[in-house]
C-alpha positions as CSV (number, residue, x, y, z in Angstrom):
1,X,3.9,-10.5,37.1
2,X,5.2,-11.8,40.3
3,X,8.1,-13.0,37.9
4,X,8.7,-9.2,36.8
5,X,8.5,-8.4,40.6
6,X,10.7,-11.3,41.5
7,X,13.7,-9.9,38.7
8,X,13.1,-6.2,39.3
9,X,14.0,-7.1,43.0
10,X,17.1,-8.8,42.3
11,X,18.3,-6.1,40.0
12,X,17.7,-3.6,42.7
13,X,20.1,-5.3,45.0
14,X,22.7,-5.6,42.2
15,X,22.6,-2.1,41.8
16,X,23.1,-1.2,45.6
17,X,25.6,-3.5,45.6
18,X,27.4,-1.9,42.6
19,X,27.0,1.5,43.8
20,X,29.6,0.6,46.4
21,X,32.6,0.0,43.8
22,X,35.2,2.6,43.0
23,X,36.6,3.7,39.9
24,X,33.4,4.0,37.9
25,X,34.2,3.2,33.9
26,X,34.5,6.4,31.6
27,X,31.6,6.7,30.0
28,X,31.6,8.5,26.3
29,X,28.0,8.4,25.6
30,X,27.5,11.9,26.1
31,X,30.0,13.2,23.4
32,X,28.2,11.5,20.9
33,X,26.8,13.2,18.3
34,X,23.1,12.5,17.2
35,X,23.5,12.4,13.5
36,X,20.4,11.4,12.5
37,X,19.0,15.1,12.5
38,X,19.9,18.0,10.5
39,X,20.7,19.8,14.0
40,X,23.6,18.1,14.9
41,X,23.4,17.8,18.9
42,X,25.3,15.8,21.8
43,X,23.2,13.2,23.1
44,X,22.7,14.9,26.4
45,X,21.6,18.4,24.8
46,X,19.0,16.6,22.8
47,X,15.0,17.2,23.6
48,X,13.7,13.7,22.7
49,X,13.7,10.3,24.0
50,X,16.8,8.7,22.6
51,X,18.1,5.8,22.9
52,X,22.0,5.1,21.9
53,X,23.1,1.3,21.3
54,X,27.0,1.3,20.9
55,X,29.4,-0.7,19.4
56,X,30.7,-1.8,23.1
57,X,27.0,-2.7,23.6
58,X,26.8,-4.6,20.6
59,X,29.3,-6.3,21.5
60,X,28.3,-7.2,24.6
61,X,24.6,-7.9,24.0
62,X,24.6,-11.4,23.2
63,X,23.2,-10.7,19.9
64,X,24.1,-12.3,16.4
65,X,22.2,-9.6,14.5
66,X,20.2,-6.7,14.2
67,X,16.9,-7.5,15.3
68,X,17.9,-9.7,17.7
69,X,19.9,-6.5,19.2
70,X,17.1,-4.0,19.2
71,X,14.6,-6.9,21.2
72,X,16.7,-5.6,24.1
73,X,15.5,-2.1,24.1
74,X,12.7,-1.4,25.9
75,X,9.7,0.0,24.0
76,X,11.0,-1.5,20.8
77,X,9.1,-4.5,19.4
78,X,11.3,-7.1,17.3
79,X,8.4,-9.6,16.0
80,X,10.0,-12.4,14.7
81,X,9.4,-15.6,12.7
82,X,12.6,-17.3,13.5
83,X,16.2,-17.3,13.5
84,X,19.3,-15.1,12.0
85,X,16.6,-12.0,10.8
86,X,15.4,-13.7,8.1
87,X,11.6,-11.7,8.6
88,X,11.3,-9.5,11.7
89,X,8.5,-6.3,11.8
90,X,9.8,-3.7,13.6
91,X,7.3,-1.8,16.1
92,X,8.0,1.3,18.6
93,X,5.2,2.2,21.1
94,X,2.9,0.1,19.9
95,X,2.8,0.9,16.4
96,X,2.4,-1.1,13.8
97,X,5.4,-2.5,10.6
98,X,4.6,0.0,8.5
99,X,5.1,3.0,11.2
100,X,8.5,3.0,12.0
101,X,11.2,4.4,9.3
102,X,14.9,2.5,9.6
103,X,17.8,4.5,7.8
104,X,21.1,4.0,7.4
105,X,23.8,6.5,7.9
106,X,20.3,9.0,7.3
107,X,19.3,7.4,4.3
108,X,15.4,6.1,4.4
109,X,14.7,3.2,3.7
110,X,10.9,2.8,3.8
111,X,9.3,0.9,1.5
112,X,6.3,1.7,-0.9
113,X,5.2,-1.8,-1.0
114,X,5.0,-2.9,2.6
115,X,6.8,-2.1,5.9
116,X,7.4,-6.4,6.3
117,X,10.3,-5.6,4.4
118,X,11.5,-2.7,6.9
119,X,14.6,-5.0,8.4
120,X,15.6,-6.4,4.9
121,X,18.0,-3.5,5.1
122,X,19.6,-4.4,8.2
123,X,23.1,-4.5,8.6
124,X,25.7,-7.0,10.1
125,X,26.4,-6.0,13.4
126,X,30.4,-6.1,12.6
127,X,29.9,-2.9,10.4
128,X,27.5,-1.0,12.9
129,X,29.1,1.7,15.0
130,X,25.8,2.9,16.8
131,X,22.4,2.7,16.4
132,X,20.1,5.9,17.3
133,X,16.5,4.7,18.2
134,X,14.4,8.4,18.2
135,X,10.9,7.6,19.7
136,X,7.8,9.1,19.7
137,X,6.5,11.3,16.2
138,X,9.2,11.7,14.0
139,X,7.7,13.0,11.3
140,X,8.9,16.3,11.5
141,X,12.2,15.7,11.3
142,X,12.3,12.4,8.4
143,X,9.2,12.9,6.9
144,X,6.3,10.2,6.6
145,X,6.6,6.3,7.6
146,X,8.8,7.7,10.6
147,X,4.6,7.6,12.5
148,X,5.8,6.2,15.8
149,X,9.7,6.4,15.9
150,X,12.5,6.0,13.8
151,X,16.1,4.3,14.3
152,X,19.1,5.2,12.1
153,X,22.1,3.0,12.1
154,X,25.3,4.5,11.7
155,X,28.2,2.4,9.9
156,X,31.5,2.3,11.0
157,X,34.4,5.5,9.8
158,X,37.2,3.1,9.3
159,X,38.6,-0.1,10.4
160,X,42.5,1.2,9.6
161,X,44.3,-2.1,8.0
162,X,42.9,-5.0,9.6
163,X,41.1,-8.6,8.2
164,X,38.7,-10.5,10.7
165,X,37.7,-13.9,9.8
166,X,34.2,-15.3,11.5
167,X,32.9,-18.9,11.8
168,X,30.0,-19.9,13.8
169,X,28.2,-23.3,13.8
170,X,25.2,-24.4,16.3
171,X,21.8,-25.9,16.6
172,X,19.6,-26.4,13.8
173,X,22.9,-27.1,11.8
174,X,23.7,-23.3,11.7
175,X,26.9,-22.4,9.5
176,X,27.8,-18.8,9.7
177,X,30.7,-17.4,8.1
178,X,32.2,-13.8,7.4
179,X,35.2,-11.7,6.4
180,X,35.8,-8.5,7.0
181,X,38.5,-6.1,5.6
182,X,39.4,-2.1,6.7
183,X,42.0,-0.4,4.7
184,X,43.0,3.1,5.3
185,X,44.9,4.7,2.9
186,X,46.5,8.1,2.1
187,X,43.6,9.8,0.3
188,X,40.5,6.7,0.8
189,X,39.5,4.4,3.3
190,X,37.3,1.0,2.7
191,X,35.4,-1.7,4.6
192,X,34.3,-4.8,3.2
193,X,32.2,-7.5,4.6
194,X,31.1,-10.8,3.0
195,X,29.1,-13.2,5.1
196,X,27.0,-16.2,4.4
197,X,24.2,-17.5,7.1
198,X,22.9,-21.2,6.7
199,X,20.6,-23.4,8.4
200,X,18.2,-26.7,8.3
201,X,15.9,-24.8,10.8
202,X,14.3,-25.5,14.0
203,X,11.1,-26.7,12.8
204,X,9.7,-28.1,9.6
205,X,10.0,-25.4,6.5
206,X,12.3,-22.9,8.4
207,X,15.8,-23.1,6.8
208,X,17.2,-20.6,5.4
209,X,20.2,-19.5,3.1
210,X,21.0,-15.7,3.5
211,X,24.2,-13.9,2.1
212,X,25.1,-10.9,3.3
213,X,27.6,-7.7,1.2
214,X,28.6,-4.7,2.2
215,X,30.8,-2.0,0.7
216,X,32.1,1.5,3.0
217,X,34.3,3.7,1.3
218,X,35.6,7.3,1.5
219,X,37.2,9.3,-1.3
220,X,39.5,12.4,-1.4
221,X,39.7,12.0,2.3
222,X,42.2,14.9,1.8
223,X,40.1,17.5,0.1
224,X,36.7,17.1,-0.4
225,X,35.8,13.5,1.1
226,X,32.9,11.7,-0.8
227,X,31.3,8.9,1.2
228,X,30.4,5.6,-0.9
229,X,27.7,2.9,0.5
230,X,26.7,-0.1,-1.1
231,X,24.6,-2.9,0.4
232,X,23.2,-6.5,-1.2
233,X,21.6,-8.6,1.1
234,X,19.7,-12.3,0.1
235,X,17.7,-14.2,1.6
236,X,16.1,-17.5,0.7
237,X,13.8,-18.9,3.5
238,X,11.3,-21.5,4.3
239,X,8.1,-19.0,5.9
240,X,6.3,-22.2,7.3
241,X,3.3,-20.4,8.9
242,X,4.1,-17.0,8.3
243,X,0.9,-15.7,7.4
244,X,-1.4,-19.2,7.1
245,X,-2.4,-22.1,9.3
246,X,-3.4,-24.1,6.6
247,X,-1.5,-27.4,6.7
248,X,-1.7,-28.1,2.9
249,X,0.6,-24.8,2.1
250,X,4.3,-24.7,2.3
251,X,5.1,-21.3,2.5
252,X,8.4,-20.1,0.7
253,X,10.1,-16.5,0.4
254,X,12.8,-15.2,-1.5
255,X,14.0,-11.6,-0.6
256,X,16.9,-9.2,-2.3
257,X,17.9,-5.9,-0.9
258,X,20.5,-2.9,-2.1
259,X,21.8,0.4,-1.6
260,X,23.9,2.3,-3.5
261,X,24.2,6.1,-1.9
262,X,26.7,9.0,-2.4
263,X,26.7,11.2,0.7
264,X,29.7,14.3,1.0
265,X,29.8,17.4,3.8
266,X,30.3,21.2,2.9
267,X,31.4,22.7,5.4
268,X,32.3,26.9,6.6
269,X,31.8,28.8,9.4
270,X,28.1,29.4,9.6
271,X,27.2,26.3,7.2
272,X,27.2,22.7,7.1
273,X,25.5,21.5,3.6
274,X,25.0,17.6,3.2
275,X,23.9,16.5,0.0
276,X,23.5,12.8,-1.1
277,X,21.6,10.9,-3.7
278,X,21.0,7.3,-3.6
279,X,19.2,4.5,-4.9
280,X,17.3,1.4,-3.0
281,X,15.7,-1.5,-4.4
282,X,14.3,-4.5,-3.0
283,X,12.9,-7.5,-5.0
284,X,10.3,-10.1,-3.1
285,X,9.3,-13.8,-3.8
286,X,6.6,-15.4,-2.2
287,X,5.1,-18.9,-2.7
288,X,2.0,-20.3,-1.1
289,X,3.5,-23.8,-2.1
290,X,7.4,-24.1,-2.3
291,X,7.0,-26.9,-4.6
292,X,4.5,-25.8,-6.6
293,X,4.8,-21.9,-8.1
294,X,1.7,-22.1,-10.3
295,X,-0.3,-22.6,-6.9
296,X,-0.4,-19.0,-5.8
297,X,2.8,-16.7,-6.8
298,X,4.0,-12.8,-5.6
299,X,6.2,-11.2,-6.9
300,X,7.4,-7.7,-6.2
301,X,10.4,-5.2,-7.2
302,X,10.5,-2.0,-5.8
303,X,12.8,0.8,-6.9
304,X,13.4,4.0,-4.7
305,X,15.5,6.7,-6.2
306,X,16.3,9.9,-4.5
307,X,18.2,13.1,-3.8
308,X,18.4,15.2,-0.8
309,X,19.9,18.2,0.2
310,X,20.3,19.1,4.3
311,X,21.7,22.3,5.9
312,X,21.8,23.7,9.2
313,X,23.5,27.4,10.0
314,X,24.1,29.0,12.8
315,X,24.1,32.6,14.0
316,X,23.4,34.4,17.0
317,X,19.7,33.4,16.9
318,X,20.6,30.2,17.2
319,X,21.0,27.2,14.9
320,X,18.2,26.7,11.6
321,X,17.9,23.2,10.0
322,X,16.5,23.1,6.5
323,X,16.4,20.9,3.8
324,X,14.6,19.1,0.7
325,X,14.4,15.5,-0.1
326,X,12.9,14.1,-3.2
327,X,12.5,10.6,-4.7
328,X,10.3,8.4,-7.2
329,X,9.4,4.8,-6.8
330,X,8.5,2.7,-9.3
331,X,6.5,-0.8,-8.5
332,X,6.3,-4.0,-10.5
333,X,4.2,-6.6,-8.8
334,X,2.0,-9.1,-10.5
335,X,-0.5,-8.7,-7.2
336,X,-0.1,-4.8,-6.9
337,X,-0.3,-4.3,-10.5
338,X,2.9,-1.3,-11.7
339,X,3.1,1.9,-10.1
340,X,4.9,5.1,-9.4
341,X,4.9,7.8,-7.4
342,X,6.9,11.0,-6.8
343,X,7.5,12.6,-3.2
344,X,8.5,15.8,-2.8
345,X,9.5,17.0,1.3
346,X,10.6,20.2,2.6
347,X,11.7,20.6,6.6
348,X,12.6,24.0,8.1
349,X,13.4,23.9,12.1
350,X,15.5,26.4,14.4
351,X,16.9,25.5,17.9
352,X,16.6,28.8,20.2
353,X,18.6,29.1,23.3
354,X,17.8,31.0,25.7
355,X,18.1,31.9,29.9
356,X,21.9,31.3,29.2
357,X,21.3,28.6,27.3
358,X,19.0,26.6,29.6
359,X,16.3,26.6,27.6
360,X,16.3,25.0,24.4
361,X,13.0,25.7,21.9
362,X,13.3,24.0,18.6
363,X,9.9,24.6,16.4
364,X,9.9,22.7,13.2
365,X,7.6,21.5,10.2
366,X,7.5,19.4,7.3
367,X,5.9,19.7,4.0
368,X,5.1,17.0,1.9
369,X,3.7,16.7,-1.4
370,X,2.9,12.8,-3.0
371,X,1.8,12.7,-6.5
372,X,-1.1,10.6,-5.6
373,X,-1.9,12.0,-1.8
374,X,-1.3,15.9,-2.6
375,X,0.1,17.7,-0.1
376,X,0.2,17.4,3.9
377,X,2.0,19.7,6.9
378,X,3.4,18.3,9.9
379,X,4.1,21.0,12.2
380,X,5.8,20.0,16.0
381,X,7.8,21.5,19.0
382,X,10.4,20.2,21.2
383,X,11.3,21.8,24.3
384,X,14.0,21.8,26.6
385,X,15.5,23.0,30.0
386,X,18.9,22.0,31.1
387,X,18.6,21.7,35.4
388,X,22.0,20.8,35.8
389,X,24.6,19.6,33.5
390,X,23.6,16.2,34.2
391,X,19.8,16.3,34.5
392,X,17.3,17.4,31.9
393,X,13.7,18.0,31.6
394,X,12.6,17.9,28.0
395,X,9.2,17.2,26.6
396,X,8.0,17.6,22.8
397,X,4.2,18.0,20.7
398,X,3.7,17.2,16.9
399,X,1.4,15.7,14.2
400,X,2.7,12.8,12.6
401,X,1.4,11.2,9.4
402,X,1.8,8.0,7.1
403,X,0.4,7.4,4.3
404,X,-0.8,3.7,2.6
405,X,1.4,1.1,1.2
406,X,0.7,0.0,-1.9
407,X,0.0,-3.5,-0.3
408,X,-2.5,-1.3,1.6
409,X,-3.9,0.0,-1.6
410,X,-4.1,-3.1,-3.7
411,X,-3.4,-6.3,-2.5
412,X,-5.8,-9.5,-3.1
413,X,-6.0,-13.2,-2.2
414,X,-8.2,-15.6,-0.5
415,X,-8.1,-13.8,2.6
416,X,-7.0,-10.4,2.4
417,X,-8.0,-6.9,-0.2
418,X,-7.1,-3.7,-0.6
419,X,-8.7,-0.6,-0.3
420,X,-7.6,2.1,-3.4
421,X,-10.0,4.3,-0.8
422,X,-7.8,4.5,1.9
423,X,-6.8,8.2,3.7
424,X,-3.4,8.6,5.2
425,X,-2.9,7.7,9.0
426,X,-2.8,10.7,11.2
427,X,-1.7,11.5,14.7
428,X,-1.4,14.2,17.3
429,X,1.6,12.8,20.0
430,X,2.6,14.7,23.5
431,X,5.8,13.6,25.3
432,X,7.2,14.6,28.9
433,X,10.7,13.2,29.8
434,X,13.6,13.4,32.5
435,X,16.8,12.3,31.7
436,X,20.4,11.9,33.7
437,X,23.7,11.2,32.5
438,X,27.2,11.3,34.2
439,X,30.4,9.2,33.0
440,X,29.2,6.1,35.4
441,X,25.4,5.7,35.8
442,X,22.3,7.0,33.2
443,X,18.6,7.1,33.7
444,X,15.3,8.5,32.0
445,X,11.9,8.4,32.2
446,X,9.0,9.2,29.4
447,X,5.5,9.9,29.4
448,X,3.8,9.9,26.2
449,X,0.3,9.7,24.8
450,X,-0.8,9.7,20.8
451,X,-4.3,10.1,19.3
452,X,-4.6,8.9,16.4
453,X,-7.1,9.0,13.7
454,X,-7.6,7.1,10.3
455,X,-5.4,4.1,11.7
456,X,-4.8,1.6,8.9
457,X,-6.0,-1.8,10.1
458,X,-7.3,-5.2,8.3
459,X,-10.9,-5.7,9.8
460,X,-13.6,-8.5,8.7
461,X,-17.2,-7.0,9.5
462,X,-18.0,-10.5,11.4
463,X,-16.4,-13.3,12.9
464,X,-18.1,-15.3,9.6
465,X,-16.2,-13.6,7.1
466,X,-12.8,-15.0,5.8
467,X,-11.7,-12.1,4.0
468,X,-10.0,-9.0,6.2
469,X,-10.2,-5.6,4.1
470,X,-7.9,-2.7,4.8
471,X,-10.1,0.0,6.6
472,X,-9.3,3.3,8.2
473,X,-10.8,2.6,12.1
474,X,-11.8,5.2,14.2
475,X,-9.8,7.6,16.5
476,X,-7.5,5.4,18.8
477,X,-5.9,6.5,22.1
478,X,-2.6,5.2,22.9
479,X,-0.5,6.0,26.3
480,X,2.4,4.8,28.4
481,X,5.7,5.3,30.0
482,X,9.4,4.1,29.3
483,X,12.0,3.5,31.6
484,X,15.7,3.2,31.2
485,X,18.6,3.1,33.2
486,X,22.1,1.9,33.0
487,X,25.5,1.6,35.5
488,X,28.6,1.0,34.9
489,X,31.5,0.3,37.4
490,X,34.5,-1.8,38.3
491,X,35.5,-4.9,39.7
492,X,39.4,-5.9,40.0
493,X,40.0,-2.5,37.2
494,X,37.4,-4.7,34.7
495,X,34.0,-2.8,33.2
496,X,30.9,-3.9,34.3
497,X,27.6,-2.9,33.1
498,X,23.8,-3.6,34.3
499,X,21.5,-1.9,32.0
500,X,17.6,-2.1,33.0
501,X,14.4,-1.2,31.2
502,X,10.7,-1.3,30.9
503,X,8.2,0.0,28.9
504,X,4.2,0.0,29.7
505,X,1.6,0.9,26.9
506,X,-2.4,1.1,26.7
507,X,-4.3,1.5,24.0
508,X,-8.2,1.2,22.9
509,X,-7.6,-0.3,20.0
510,X,-8.9,-4.3,21.7
511,X,-12.3,-2.6,22.4
512,X,-12.9,-1.3,19.3
513,X,-11.6,-4.4,17.1
514,X,-12.0,-7.7,19.4
515,X,-12.0,-10.6,17.2
516,X,-12.5,-8.6,14.2
517,X,-9.0,-7.2,13.6
518,X,-5.9,-9.2,12.1
519,X,-2.9,-6.8,13.2
520,X,-3.9,-4.7,16.0
521,X,-4.1,-7.1,18.9
522,X,-0.8,-8.1,19.5
523,X,0.6,-5.1,21.1
524,X,3.4,-5.6,23.4
525,X,1.8,-4.0,27.3
526,X,4.2,-4.5,29.1
527,X,8.3,-5.5,28.4
528,X,10.8,-5.5,31.1
529,X,14.7,-6.0,29.7
530,X,17.7,-6.4,31.4
531,X,21.1,-6.8,30.6
532,X,24.3,-7.6,32.7
533,X,27.6,-7.6,31.3
534,X,30.7,-8.6,33.1
535,X,34.3,-9.1,33.0
536,X,35.8,-10.9,36.8
537,X,39.2,-12.2,34.3
538,X,41.3,-10.7,31.8
539,X,40.6,-12.1,28.6
540,X,37.1,-13.4,29.5
541,X,33.8,-11.9,29.3
542,X,29.9,-12.7,29.8
543,X,27.1,-11.0,29.3
544,X,23.3,-12.3,30.5
545,X,20.3,-10.8,28.9
546,X,16.7,-11.2,30.2
547,X,13.5,-10.2,28.8
548,X,9.6,-10.0,30.1
549,X,6.8,-9.8,27.1
550,X,3.1,-9.7,27.8
551,X,0.8,-8.6,25.6
552,X,-2.5,-7.3,24.8
553,X,-3.8,-10.6,23.8
554,X,-3.0,-12.4,27.4
555,X,0.4,-14.3,26.0
556,X,3.2,-14.0,28.6
557,X,6.5,-14.8,28.1
558,X,10.5,-14.8,29.6
559,X,12.9,-15.1,27.1
560,X,16.9,-15.5,28.8
561,X,19.6,-15.5,26.5
562,X,23.5,-15.3,27.2
563,X,27.0,-15.1,25.8
564,X,30.6,-16.2,26.6
565,X,33.5,-14.1,25.0
566,X,37.3,-15.3,25.4
567,X,40.1,-13.6,23.7
568,X,43.4,-15.2,23.6
569,X,45.7,-12.7,21.6
570,X,44.4,-12.2,17.7
571,X,41.4,-15.2,19.0
572,X,38.2,-14.3,20.0
573,X,35.9,-17.5,20.9
574,X,32.4,-16.9,21.6
575,X,29.4,-18.8,22.8
576,X,26.0,-17.3,22.6
577,X,23.0,-19.2,24.1
578,X,19.5,-18.1,23.3
579,X,16.3,-18.8,24.7
580,X,18.0,-21.1,27.5
581,X,15.0,-22.0,29.6
582,X,13.4,-23.2,26.7
583,X,10.1,-20.9,26.9
584,X,7.2,-22.1,24.6
585,X,6.1,-18.1,22.6
586,X,4.9,-16.7,20.0
587,X,5.9,-12.9,18.7
588,X,3.7,-12.7,15.8
589,X,1.7,-14.6,13.4
590,X,1.2,-18.4,14.0
591,X,5.2,-18.9,13.7
592,X,6.4,-20.4,17.3
593,X,9.7,-19.3,18.0
594,X,13.1,-21.5,18.3
595,X,13.4,-23.5,21.7
596,X,16.7,-23.4,23.8
597,X,19.7,-23.2,21.1
598,X,23.3,-22.4,21.1
599,X,25.9,-21.2,18.6
600,X,30.2,-21.3,19.0
601,X,32.1,-19.3,17.3
602,X,35.7,-18.3,16.4
603,X,36.9,-15.0,15.2
604,X,41.0,-14.6,14.0
605,X,41.8,-10.6,13.5
606,X,44.8,-10.5,11.1
607,X,46.8,-7.1,12.2
């Protein structure tokens, strides 16, 4: 904790010095419309805890993939098992990896097999415009799986007429290459990205060979635009100690994730109607012994086909948002069997504005039908009061839920047993917060509480038992607070940004399941992040990122990352250093994270 105090003091001194600078930079955050809900609201008007990672934040993040990027947000816990985002689990506010929903341009990327595949759908950062992080219960807005929050990755609209080629090489024989093409025609626009990432690995059996393909097209721009998005991500990687510590095993995994979706928007004076159809597939092959597939092999294919219509209606009484989302899921698996599920979600919310539009009240409800878990209704309420143009007080309450994955219900191996009698997880959550935003400075603080029941964990009855069985555990209380601030200023007419975040979380799972739980005992209790993006010379930018983590298991670690970006006309040179001081730490399971390493890159832009 002394390191946290020292770093906080240094950060405070830097902020104090920074306030003496003139000519603050123009910040466009307050103009961003949060597009992950039915009622589109500017960032400053939203009455929830939302963090937006902008395209400039991404560029100055010292991160090369979405998993590493999200780690820099306090309250978001990315638990990686290696480099390049080959396998990572996503957690928000102490929730499990099945309890956070990922969306791509508003398309729900949940996987009925397991939440371990959530980050398989994460996009290359070259095609991302921004990332919207919604913390807290979001089932009322998105439906099930948004138990503790949701993350919406918003892709770029267009890249004009450009071609960009990127090549990187570095530690562990990493070799990455990608090409991004953008073209803007009279009646259509297109973005194409192709990427390849390979490495021999930083330890035994940690090699990977990943391929990324992305296409986004807008047709009929001059009349009724229709947007197409298509992705295909192929990952092959050594998975040493991902799930076991047996020295005779040599684990290996291959995943394929694909998406194709069509969206259009109809606008009238009062209505905004947004229909969408999509198909998503995830394929997963896992071998316990890489060179002996017959020893133990899991193979799963999950298909999700969906159609939805989201509508907002503006009247003198406010804005009403409503929608319907229907999907059919098919699973084929040698371990879980052949399964299918039909889901229907109905959403309704209305925003009232009172007291000269200073007070906003947004009640809403989601009603969901599952063919195997029947009906569930989950109401909620958002409340906000605008004190000044820059200062807002807000709060929200709501019920949230998650039905078990097929892994929870049916999985079986020598250490794990599913449970077909599981009940859905449920929780009642409350939150209050304050946020302040100006062109140069932003700050927010939020306090939250979550009372959950029927949470699913993998437990054993005693320490001599080796089989962990999926179980609905007793009521669990989770509470905490988060603080985020960012300050932008100028030195010699160059933009500088300092961002600081801290999250504290406490729950009582440890008291209930000590030494008997497989997943619950790894929560981030303290999470401190700092990012300083600076530019002192015309064509050179530097970024320093510091992360402190202390988990409920007692593990504590400090990680420093940095990047240097030099631009010379159409060529951009980058140096990214990760884990600079060689911290020894594990984020999840039994897999140690990589030692200090560096990546050198060059990008050429053909304009």
